[in-house]
C-alpha positions in Angstrom: 7.4 -129.0 50.8 7.3 -125.3 51.4 7.4 -122.2 49.1 9.8 -121.9 46.2 10.6 -119.0 43.9 11.1 -119.9 40.3 11.2 -118.3 36.8 8.7 -119.4 34.3 7.9 -117.9 30.9 10.0 -114.8 31.8 8.2 -114.1 35.0 8.8 -114.8 38.7 6.4 -117.3 40.2 5.7 -118.8 43.7 5.2 -122.6 43.9 3.6 -123.6 47.1 3.5 -127.2 48.3 2.0 -128.0 51.8 0.5 -131.2 53.1 -0.6 -132.4 49.7 -1.9 -129.0 48.5 -0.2 -127.2 45.7 -0.6 -123.8 44.2 1.3 -121.6 41.7 1.0 -117.8 41.7 2.6 -115.4 39.2 4.2 -112.4 41.0 6.0 -110.2 38.4 8.9 -109.8 36.0 12.5 -108.5 36.3 14.3 -107.6 39.5 11.2 -106.0 41.1 9.3 -109.2 40.4 12.0 -111.3 41.9 12.2 -109.1 45.0 8.4 -109.2 45.5 8.3 -112.9 45.0 11.0 -113.5 47.7 9.2 -111.3 50.2 5.9 -113.0 49.5 7.5 -116.4 49.9 8.8 -115.5 53.3 5.4 -114.3 54.5 3.6 -117.3 53.2 6.1 -119.7 54.7 5.6 -118.0 58.1 1.8 -118.3 57.8 2.0 -122.0 56.9 4.3 -122.6 59.9 1.5 -121.2 62.1 -1.1 -123.4 60.5 -2.6 -120.6 58.4 -3.5 -122.2 55.0 -5.7 -119.4 53.6 -3.2 -119.1 50.8 -5.0 -122.1 49.2 -8.4 -120.4 49.4 -10.0 -119.8 46.0 -9.2 -116.4 44.5 -12.2 -114.0 44.7 -14.1 -113.8 41.5 -13.6 -110.3 40.0 -16.9 -108.5 39.6 -17.5 -106.0 36.9 -17.4 -102.4 38.0 -20.7 -100.6 38.0 -21.3 -98.1 35.3 -21.1 -94.3 35.8 -24.9 -94.2 35.3 -25.4 -96.6 38.2 -23.1 -94.6 40.5 -24.8 -91.4 39.6 -28.3 -92.7 40.3 -27.1 -94.0 43.7 -25.5 -90.6 44.4 -28.7 -88.7 43.4 -30.6 -90.8 45.9 -28.1 -90.7 48.8 -26.5 -87.2 48.6 -29.6 -85.0 49.3 -30.7 -87.5 52.0 -27.4 -87.1 53.8 -26.5 -83.5 53.1 -28.2 -80.1 53.5 -28.4 -78.8 49.9 -30.5 -76.1 48.4 -33.2 -77.4 46.0 -32.0 -75.1 43.3 -28.4 -76.3 43.6 -29.5 -80.0 43.5 -31.6 -79.1 40.4 -28.6 -77.6 38.7 -26.4 -80.6 39.5 -29.1 -83.1 38.3 -29.8 -81.1 35.1 -26.1 -81.0 34.2 -25.6 -84.7 35.0 -28.6 -85.8 32.9 -27.9 -83.5 30.0 -24.1 -83.9 29.8 -22.4 -86.3 32.2 -24.7 -89.4 31.7 -24.8 -89.1 27.9 -21.0 -88.9 27.8 -20.0 -91.4 30.6 -23.2 -93.3 31.3 -22.4 -96.8 30.1 -18.7 -96.8 30.8 -17.5 -98.6 34.0 -16.8 -96.0 36.7 -13.2 -97.3 36.7 -12.8 -95.9 33.2 -13.4 -92.4 34.4 -9.7 -91.3 34.3 -8.1 -87.9 34.2 -7.8 -88.4 30.4 -11.5 -89.2 30.2 -12.5 -86.1 32.1 -10.2 -83.9 30.0 -11.8 -85.4 26.8 -15.2 -84.5 28.3 -14.2 -80.9 28.9 -12.7 -80.6 25.4 -15.9 -81.9 23.9 -18.1 -79.5 25.8 -16.0 -76.4 25.1 -16.1 -77.2 21.4 -19.0 -76.1 19.1 -21.9 -78.4 19.8 -21.0 -78.8 23.4 -24.1 -76.9 24.6 -27.5 -78.7 24.6 -29.7 -75.7 24.7 -27.8 -73.7 22.1 -27.3 -75.9 19.1 -23.9 -75.6 17.5 -22.5 -73.5 20.4 -19.9 -74.4 23.0 -20.9 -74.9 26.6 -19.9 -71.9 28.7 -17.1 -72.2 31.2 -19.5 -71.1 34.0 -21.9 -74.0 33.3 -19.0 -76.3 32.9 -17.5 -75.2 36.3 -20.8 -76.0 38.0 -21.1 -79.3 36.3 -17.6 -80.4 37.3 -18.6 -79.8 40.9 -21.4 -82.4 40.4 -18.9 -84.8 38.8 -16.5 -84.4 41.7 -19.2 -85.3 44.2 -20.3 -88.4 42.2 -16.7 -89.7 41.9 -16.2 -88.9 45.6 -19.0 -91.4 46.4 -17.3 -94.0 44.1 -14.1 -93.6 46.2 -16.0 -94.0 49.4 -17.6 -97.2 48.1 -14.1 -98.4 47.1 -15.1 -98.7 43.4 -12.1 -96.6 42.4 -8.9 -96.0 44.4 -8.9 -92.2 44.0 -10.8 -89.5 42.2 -9.2 -88.2 39.0 -10.6 -84.7 39.7 -7.6 -84.0 42.0 -5.2 -84.3 39.1 -7.3 -82.5 36.6 -5.6 -79.5 35.0 -8.3 -77.1 33.8 -8.8 -73.4 34.3 -11.9 -71.9 32.8 -12.3 -68.2 32.0 -12.7 -66.2 35.2 -16.3 -65.0 35.9 -16.7 -61.4 35.0 -19.6 -59.5 36.5 -21.5 -57.9 33.6 -22.4 -54.6 35.2 -24.5 -52.4 32.9 -26.9 -50.3 35.1 -29.8 -48.3 33.8 -29.8 -44.5 34.0 -32.6 -42.5 35.6 -34.1 -41.5 32.3 -34.2 -45.1 31.1 -35.8 -46.2 34.3 -38.5 -43.5 34.0 -39.2 -44.5 30.4 -39.5 -48.2 31.4 -41.9 -47.4 34.3 -44.0 -45.2 32.0 -44.3 -47.9 29.4 -45.1 -50.6 32.0 -47.8 -48.4 33.5 -49.4 -48.2 30.0 -49.1 -51.9 29.1 -49.2 -53.8 32.4 -49.8 -51.8 35.6 -49.3 -54.8 37.8 -45.9 -55.5 36.1 -45.0 -51.9 36.6 -45.5 -52.3 40.4 -43.3 -55.4 40.3 -40.6 -53.4 38.5 -40.8 -50.6 41.1 -40.4 -53.0 44.0 -37.4 -54.6 42.2 -35.5 -51.5 41.3 -36.2 -49.7 44.6 -35.1 -52.5 46.8 -32.0 -54.2 45.3 -33.7 -57.6 45.7 -32.9 -60.6 43.5 -35.4 -61.8 40.9 -36.5 -64.9 42.8 -36.8 -62.8 46.0 -39.3 -60.5 44.3 -41.4 -63.2 42.7 -41.4 -65.2 46.0 -42.8 -62.3 48.0 -46.0 -63.1 50.0 -48.4 -60.6 51.5 -47.3 -61.4 55.0 -43.9 -60.1 54.1 -45.0 -56.6 53.1 -45.9 -53.6 55.4 -47.7 -51.4 53.0 -47.7 -48.5 55.5 -43.9 -48.3 55.9 -42.6 -50.0 52.7 -40.6 -52.5 54.7 -40.4 -56.0 53.2 -39.1 -59.1 54.9 -37.0 -61.2 52.5 -37.4 -64.8 53.7 -37.6 -67.0 50.6 -36.9 -67.2 46.9 -38.7 -68.6 43.9 -36.3 -70.5 41.6 -36.7 -73.3 39.0 -40.5 -73.4 39.8 -39.7 -74.1 43.5 -40.0 -72.1 46.6 -36.8 -72.3 48.7 -34.7 -70.5 51.3 -32.7 -67.3 50.4 -29.3 -67.6 48.8 -27.4 -67.3 52.1 -27.7 -66.0 55.7 -27.0 -62.5 54.5 -29.9 -62.7 52.1 -32.5 -63.1 54.9 -33.1 -59.5 55.7 -35.6 -56.6 56.0 -35.4 -54.1 53.2 -37.2 -50.9 52.1 -38.9 -50.7 48.7 -39.0 -46.9 48.8 -35.5 -45.9 47.6 -35.7 -43.1 45.0 -33.7 -44.9 42.3 -35.4 -43.6 39.2 -35.6 -40.0 40.2 -33.1 -37.1 39.5 -32.1 -36.4 43.0 -29.0 -36.6 45.2 -31.1 -38.2 48.0 -30.8 -41.9 48.7 -33.0 -42.2 51.8 -36.2 -44.3 51.4 -39.4 -42.5 50.8 -38.0 -39.0 50.3 -39.8 -38.4 47.0 -43.5 -38.8 46.0 -42.5 -41.0 43.0 -40.6 -43.5 45.2 -43.7 -43.8 47.4 -45.9 -44.6 44.4 -45.0 -48.2 44.7 -47.2 -48.5 47.8 -50.3 -47.3 45.9 -49.4 -49.8 43.2 -49.4 -52.6 45.7 -52.8 -51.6 46.9 -54.3 -51.5 43.5 -53.0 -54.9 42.1 -55.6 -56.6 40.0 -55.5 -59.7 42.2 -54.9 -59.3 45.9 -55.6 -62.3 48.2 -56.6 -61.9 51.8 -54.5 -65.0 52.7 -51.2 -63.9 54.3 -49.3 -66.7 52.5 -50.6 -65.7 49.0 -48.0 -64.5 46.5 -48.0 -60.8 45.7 -47.1 -61.2 42.0 -48.9 -64.3 40.9 -50.8 -66.1 38.2 -53.3 -68.8 39.1 -52.0 -68.8 42.7 -48.4 -69.4 41.7 -45.5 -67.0 41.6 -44.8 -65.6 38.1 -42.4 -67.8 36.2 -39.0 -66.4 35.0 -40.3 -67.0 31.5 -43.4 -64.8 32.1 -41.3 -62.1 33.7 -38.9 -62.2 30.7 -41.7 -61.9 28.2 -43.3 -58.9 29.9 -39.9 -57.3 30.3 -39.0 -57.5 26.6 -42.4 -56.1 25.7 -42.0 -53.2 28.1 -38.4 -52.4 26.9 -39.5 -52.4 23.3 -42.3 -50.0 24.1 -40.0 -47.8 26.1 -37.4 -47.8 23.4 -34.7 -48.5 25.9 -31.6 -50.6 25.0 -32.0 -54.2 26.0 -30.4 -55.4 29.2 -31.7 -58.2 31.5 -34.0 -57.1 34.2 -31.4 -58.5 36.7 -29.4 -55.3 36.0 -31.8 -53.7 38.4 -29.7 -55.0 41.2 -26.6 -53.4 39.7 -28.6 -50.2 39.1 -29.7 -50.1 42.8 -26.1 -50.6 44.1 -24.4 -48.1 41.7 -27.1 -45.5 42.2 -27.1 -45.7 46.0 -23.3 -45.6 46.2 -23.1 -42.7 43.7 -25.3 -40.7 46.1 -23.1 -41.4 49.1 -25.3 -44.0 50.8 -23.4 -45.8 53.5 -21.6 -48.8 52.2 -22.8 -51.1 54.9 -26.4 -49.9 54.5 -26.3 -50.8 50.8 -24.7 -54.2 51.6 -27.5 -55.0 54.1 -30.3 -53.9 51.7 -29.0 -56.0 48.9 -28.0 -59.0 51.0 -24.5 -59.0 49.6 -22.1 -61.3 51.5 -19.7 -58.5 52.4 -18.8 -54.9 51.7 -15.7 -56.0 49.8 -18.0 -57.4 47.0 -19.5 -53.9 46.6 -16.1 -52.2 46.5 -14.8 -54.6 43.9 -17.7 -54.2 41.6 -19.1 -50.7 42.2 -16.2 -48.6 43.4 -16.1 -46.5 40.2 -19.6 -45.1 41.0 -18.6 -43.9 44.5 -17.9 -40.2 44.9 -14.2 -39.5 45.1 -13.3 -36.8 47.8 -11.0 -34.1 46.6 -7.6 -33.7 48.2 -8.6 -30.3 49.7 -12.1 -30.9 50.9 -13.2 -33.8 53.2 -16.5 -35.4 52.6 -19.1 -35.1 55.4 -20.1 -38.4 56.9 -23.7 -39.4 55.9 -26.3 -40.1 58.5 -26.8 -43.7 59.4 -30.3 -43.2 60.7 -32.1 -45.2 57.9 -29.9 -48.2 58.6 -31.1 -48.4 62.2 -34.7 -47.9 61.1 -34.6 -50.7 58.5 -32.8 -53.2 60.7 -35.1 -52.7 63.6 -38.2 -52.9 61.4 -40.6 -55.7 62.3 
């Protein structure tokens, strides 16, 4: 009667005999196994003395761990329901998971997603053929970095459900190439050539380009504009939403919800930066009034096709056509944002004013990226402080 510790087949076992019930249980091998067996024997003996006979209960049947695919599908349902997440961010996570994570890990049990397995995934994606959209090319580190955020969230749910003891992402050793801002702004002559070509080919698109380059807005903020956002008398625009991945959503962050002027003289040869100081910069207001389609509904989109905002593909096609006609070296139209910031700062526009207009998170971002365009005061002559009057006017608008 009682609990005995014995060696059998090179391992330490417990042999339990209590009131006609018997059970044998393997503990381990070597000195650690012997020590663990003795400790377990003492605990079981104490429980038996108190009448606790749960040691004789049947061992729970081990159930197979769910697959990574099953955990991902559960996460996709639960995460957006429990957390505030931008539609575009969720779209990016879902797209990466379904194009990369599920094909690689899908049918494996989630318990098999180890550090080694994740490193194998990264290695495969950074190799030629890792990209889905660009056949034979490696997946960029930027895309991989975003995708690993999704993987981390999925495995975090597996930990909370006690499907795995810990996430392997904490022990992962991977450092992608740092993100480098590709700043290649357009010059004034290039901008004027682009606008002239757009006026000949697509006057409505020329107006979109003027709004974009003279405001510092992001692409989705421009295409998401509604008539209720624009004051065509003052050129003040309320940035309240963005159009991304064929969805209308909130602005990128709190700093991006702002009032901006679309009258800055970015394309002109002038030292002035204040909005509306040139006739050419005010031409955008005339362009807005003569758009081919202008709805009387306040929530109608300014730049639209069949009632919907222009898609990024439609903007891209028109942009390439205009650049070709203008004979201007190709850069993405998103360089307008860099063009706005570098031009404004080169003309001594106040740093905080430029930050507010563009919706940048902080002035430090502008200094890090655009400092080389800022005038450098000489050692013998101090620069006069520019007037901040336009800042107050824009911030107090509407």
